[in-house]
PATI-933525 format. One record per residue: residue in one letter; y, x, z of N, C-alpha, C in turn. Coordinates in pm, whole numbers, plus 50000, padded with zeros to 5 digits. Atoms other than C-alpha are relative to their C-alpha. Layout:
N
AYXZYXZYXZ;...
END
This chain:
275
M501154991249985207108955140117498754991950032;S501295006249971203478943740110499205009350090;I500884992549910201118954640388498574995549976;Y501435002750019197378957140326499215007150110;A500914994149901194868962540607498655002349934;I501234996050069191718980740491498945003850102;G501114997349909188328982540660499495014349990;D500534986549983186239013140745499645006549866;I500274992650123186149039040465498765008850016;Q501124991249968183719064140623499625009449885;G500244990250105184119089240344499734994249863;C500235006250131183759064240058501315000349920;H498704997550063186769078939878500134993049866;D499905005950134185959066639527500144984950008;E499895014549982185509030839647501414996250048;L498635002649956188869032839824500965000049882;L499104999650116190599042939501499814987749911;R500245012250078188929013839321500674987950064;L499365011249930190168989739588501515000649983;L498554998850016193709003339562500434996149859;D499715004750136193598997639187499944984849994;T500175014650001192418962039251501224992950057;I498845006649938195378953939476501325005049941;N498794994550062197828973339255500925006450104;F499244993549894198918994339551501065009349942;N498874991550039202309011139509500495007050125;E499654992849878202949038439765501505000550024;N498555000149981206699035339710500514986950060;T499555013149952206858998439806499034993450097;D501025006349917203628990139994499595009350114;Q500544992049890201969001640314498554995950025;L501405002249968198289005240402499795001750150;W500434998849862196888998840750498495002450000;F501434996949996193509016040791499454997350141;A500565004349872191269002041067499125010650065;G500744989149937189819036141157498705003349930;D501204994650065186669055541067500285003549855;L499774994750134188119073140768498835008649955;V500974989550033185239097840786498604996750050;N501384998649954181509103840830499044990049937;R501145006850059178219092040684500154998449848;G499785000650143179769087640339500185013849940;P500064986950067179999115440077501305007849993;K498744993250029183719123640063501024998350113;S499085000749887185249125540409501225009049980;L498884990750021187359155840315501024994249904;E499095005850099188809138940008500764988050059;T499365011649939189519107440210501125004250094;L498964995249908191389126140483501205005549925;R498884994150076193449145640233500844989249933;F499285010550072194339114540036500864991850095;V499245008449907195389093240334501165007850060;K498934991849944197399121840482501165001349903;T498924998250097199329126640158500834987449980;L499255012550016200419090140166501204999350094;G498864999849908202759097940455500244986550064;D499655012649935204609067240582499464987849928;A500615011350072202889045640321498644996350057;A501295002949939199769046440539500085001650152;V500214999149855198989039740904498504999150021;T501415001349967195529046341042499825001450150;V500374998749859194179040141390498695007850008;L501194992049982191439061941531498774991350024;G501295006249976187809050841514499055009750066;N500974991549932184709064341683499565011949915;H500404988850085183739085741383501135010149983;D498874990850004187229100441366500035008750126;L500074992549875186999110341732498815009550001;H501194991550006183509123841669500255012549916;L499624988350080184869146641397500825009750084;L499174991449918187489160041636499175007050107;A500874994049899184819165741902499105010649940;A500874990250067182519183541655500765012649964;A499184988350028185389206541563500185008650125;C499864992649874185729216141931498665005850045;S501334996149953181989218242005498994996649891;P500915002750112179689221741701498694993350042;E501255006249956176699210641911500104984850008;Q499835014549998178199175641915499624993649866;A500315005450133177449171641543498594994249998;G501295006750010174589147741465499335002749867;K500764997050121171859150541205500394991349881;H499605008850109173259121541003501485001749961;D498594997950030176839134541000500185006649864;T499634993850128178509144140673501385006450014;L498694994749965181399162940831500195014649963;A499914985650026180619198640724501115003749902;P498934996150091183009198840424501385000150066;V498724999949929185899189840655500095012250090;L499994989149903184939215640916500075013749934;K499954987350072184669242940651501205001249906;A498905000250096187779233640455501105009950039;P498914990749969190669258740428501154993250072;D498935007549933193069231540545499484992050118;R500665006949888190739220640826500954997650118;D499185001249880193169227641111501164990449979;E498905009050031196029209440943499524985549998;L500545013650007193859178940874499624994850138;L500445004349868192389177941224501184997550093;D498815002149918195779181441388500684986949962;W499435012850046197099152841175499174988450053;L500865010949955194079131241265500144997850151;R499915000949854194379138941636501274992950045;H498745006549966197909125341633500124985849945;R499985014150041196959091441488499914991150124;P500045009049884197349061341722498644993250017;L501155008949975194659039741879500354985549974;F499535013950009196779008341846501294999949922;H498795001250082199368997941590500354985249989;Y499605014050003201398966141563501374998649934;N498655004150039204368948641409500264986450065;D499665012849936205908914841490498924989449979;D500955010550036202988895941339498535003650025;F501404995949993199748916241360499835012450086;C500404988049928197958941941572498785006049931;L501104992950065195528968141441499335009250101;L500804990849920192728985941628498635001149936;H501294997850065189278998841546498914990750048;A501185007049948186878980741779500344987450079;G499785012049921187948957442059500875002350122;L499194999749878189798949242380499254992950112;P500575007349887188558939842727500864987750029;P499255012549981189598904642832501155001050098;Q498944998649899191828917443114501315005349943;W498804993650054194318934042879500804990349914;D499075006950088197318915642740500685010349910;F499364990750093199638930842483500605012150071;N499344988849931201618951642731498995009850058;K501024991249945198498965042902499315007749888;T500644993350113196898972742565500865011549949;R499094989550047199948992042450500075011650100;K499934989649897200129010742782498755008650002;M501254992549998196439020342773499865008749875;A500054992050123196679031842412500885012450014;L499084988749985199679053842491499455010350099;F500584990949901197899068442795498955009049935;A501054992050065194909079542586500565008449886;E499404992250108197049090542291500685012650053;R499364988149941199039113842516498965010550036;A501074990549965195789129342636499445006749875;L500534994550123194499133842282500975009849934;R498984991550062197749150242176500455011450091;G499564990449901198139171242488499245013149995;P500604986650004197159207342563498545000450045;D501365000249948193889197242734499094990849918;Y500735009850080192639175842445498545003749978;Q501394996050025189469196442392499094995750114;R500815004649886188239188142740499704985249987;L500225014450019188709151042671498964997549892;L500915002550112186889152842338498565003850032;T501364996049966183889170442490499434992150117;H500475008249887183689146542789500144985049975;M499785014250026184409113442617498714992249980;Y501255007050029180769105542536499404994250127;G500635006649886179049080942766500374985350006;N499815014549995178769043642839500564995150133;K499455003649870180179044043193501355006950020;P500085013549944182369030743336500004989349892;D500105010650099181678997943161500814987650033;L499195011649960184088974543341501385004850041;W498634996249970187868976243361500324997950147;S499455001149865189438982543700501315007750003;P498744992749989193048992043775499895012450087;T500194988149917191619017944015499405011749923;L500554989150080190089038543732501055011049981;T499104988650018191589073243701499315010849919;G500534988050061191139105743515499114997649880;M500885000750115188289110543271499294986649990;A500645013150003186619077843372500904989649932;K499045009350061189739058443276500145002749850;L499874996450142190129077342949498764996049921;R501225003650071186479072142855499924984849979;F500035014550016186719034842919500984995549892;I499005003750101189899031942712499495003349859;L500494996250133188389051142419498814991549958;N501145008450035185179030942434500444986149957;C499495013150043187168998642412500615000849861;F499284999350127189409009242126499115004149883;T500754994350112186689026641923498524996449995;R501455002550002183179014442021499614985650035;M500335013149943183308979442172499604989849894;R500375011750080181498949942015499744988150093;Y500395010649908179788928642279500395003550143;C499824998549856180548923042647499554987250067;D500335012449932179768897542915501294992550033;A498845008549973182098870443045501045006850087;Y499074992649916183688895343286500615011949926;G499504988750078184358920643012499215012750020;R500844988249984181538944343107499465004149863;L500334995650135180948965142794498495001649982;D501354996650045177598965542617500185008549875;L499814990650109177588996142393498675003549932;I501324998150060173958992742283499804990649882;N500235009950104173758960542084501095000549895;S499034998850109175418962541743499684990749884;G500435008750109173738935141537500964988549975;P499145011350033175208903541385500034989850113;L499905010549899176298873741591498694992250007;G501255006949979173278856441742498845009250030;S501074990449973171208888141773500075005650141;Q499774993949870172608897442115499264992550111;P500545007049883171058889542456500914988550044;E499305012549970172078855942597501285001950080;K498834998349913174548869342853501185006449929;L498944992950071176568887942591500694991249898;M499215007050101179298875742357500905010349933;P499044990850062181598892442105501285000350082;W498834998349914184678905842278501094989849972;F498915009050037186968882242087499714985450036;Q500345013549959185138851142216499914998350152;V500045001149855185398858542588501034989650047;P499055010149951186978828342766501185006450074;K498784995749931190538833642888500385014549971;R499614986650042190908866442700501545000849994;K498554999349989194488877842770500705004149871;S499414996450130194998890342414499804989049897;A500355010750094194058856842261501194995349916;N498815004050076197658850842148500375009849891;L499684989850100197658882341933499144998249876;R500774999850126196618883141568499495014249981;I500584986649993194238912541580499115002749879;I500834995350110192728931341285499165011650051;F500864989149954189728953441355498885002549900;G501124996150085186848971341184498765002150083;H501084995149914183818989441331498684992549991;W501175008549982181338960541311499474995549864;S500445003050137179668962040970498994988649996;T500995010750000176838938341070500634986350026;L499265012649986179408911941161500504995349865;G499445003550129180848913240812501414994550015;Y498655005649992184118896040730499974988150094;Y499915010949902185118873041015501464996650020;E498655004849974188208852141062499894988550099;G500075010049895188498832841386500495005850130;N499524995649870189758834341743501255008749988;N498784992450027193028847941601499715014549962;C500424986450035191088878741483499495000549856;Y500494997450135190168893841147499155012650004;A500904988550007187118916341121499855004049854;I499924996150141187318936940803499105011749963;D501024990350042184448962040811498894992349931;T500985007850077182368946540535498915008949940;G501184992250030179848974740508500015007749870;C499944992150123181068995540216498945011050001;L500934988749990178999025040337498564995849976;W501395004750005175849003840348499704992049873;G500235007250124176168989539997500584986050000;G499355013149992178298959740098501274999549919;Q498715000850067181968956140018501045008350077;L498834994449936185268973240091501104989649988;T499105011549992187908948440201501425004350036;A498594998749966191708947340208500554986050026;L499295012549972193788919640365501485002149973;K498564999950017197288913340239500594991650112;L499525006549880199148904940556501284992249974;G498855008650014201648876940574499744987150074;E500225013049935202038841340695498644994449959;Q501335003050050199008834240477499315013149965;V500744987850026196448862140479499164998449876;R500775000650123194868869940144499005011549997;R501074990149997191558888340112499665005149861;F500484993550121190558913239840498785008350039;S501194991949972187058928639830499405004849869;I500744994850114185188950839589498565002850045;D501394996949971181418955239573499785015050000;C500304985749988180018989239673498505002149988;P501464998650015176498990639528499565014550006;G500574986750006174229020339559500305008850119;A499724992049881175369031539903498784999850091;R501114999249906173199036740209499444986250032;K500575012349950170839010440342500644996650133;P499395003849872172148990140638499355007250116;G500514993149883171799007940967501055000350109;K499084999449887173439014541299501075010449971;V498874991250027176879029641262500515005950130;
END
């Protein structure tokens, strides 16, 4: 079986199908790992959700910030933003089935060789802590009180990990790490404002994967979320959001002892901007 990790789709359904043709994807023998953000800002979020769902075990997707935002907008329509393109999903006859399926996707996925998440990890978390924190938040998202979590998850505080965090503060921090994190300081204090390319950040900040003594440094981590970073391979990490939505590329990595990259051009999409 071949495994391909694919960067943020964000409703670019037609580009996804072109990429799958490029890699000769076979749903009977291959598996796709999606790095989150299946939906929003692009034109075909509904078609993307339906397609990935129909793949069954041939696809794994972790939750991204736009996926969580869709779930929150379904609970509280006032959460929807002016740039969102989520209305077709929210009005679809199979809306509830799709949203329930999405809500049960993981925040963290792994096999013996690679780990998959949408955004980042604080430096204090090793593999076991990462898995534990993901499961803690996944149980909340799948539980009976999930609507309360989705309507209270927005916010940039707390911004520093502490084992004393509890309740909604702990859940918000976990979700911000897995789905929003890019830069932090040397202590792992999250900066959720700066989103530009490397070198554009204030001096005290660094990308999460370059923090000294990061406890997850031994893991081979695949992530998306950071379109202005582009494709990046270093620090045992692979960044694969190559800006399809913004007229860049859509990227797939064939995972193995030697990683192989496939990318297609996505001309005519939106101009670069903050995601």
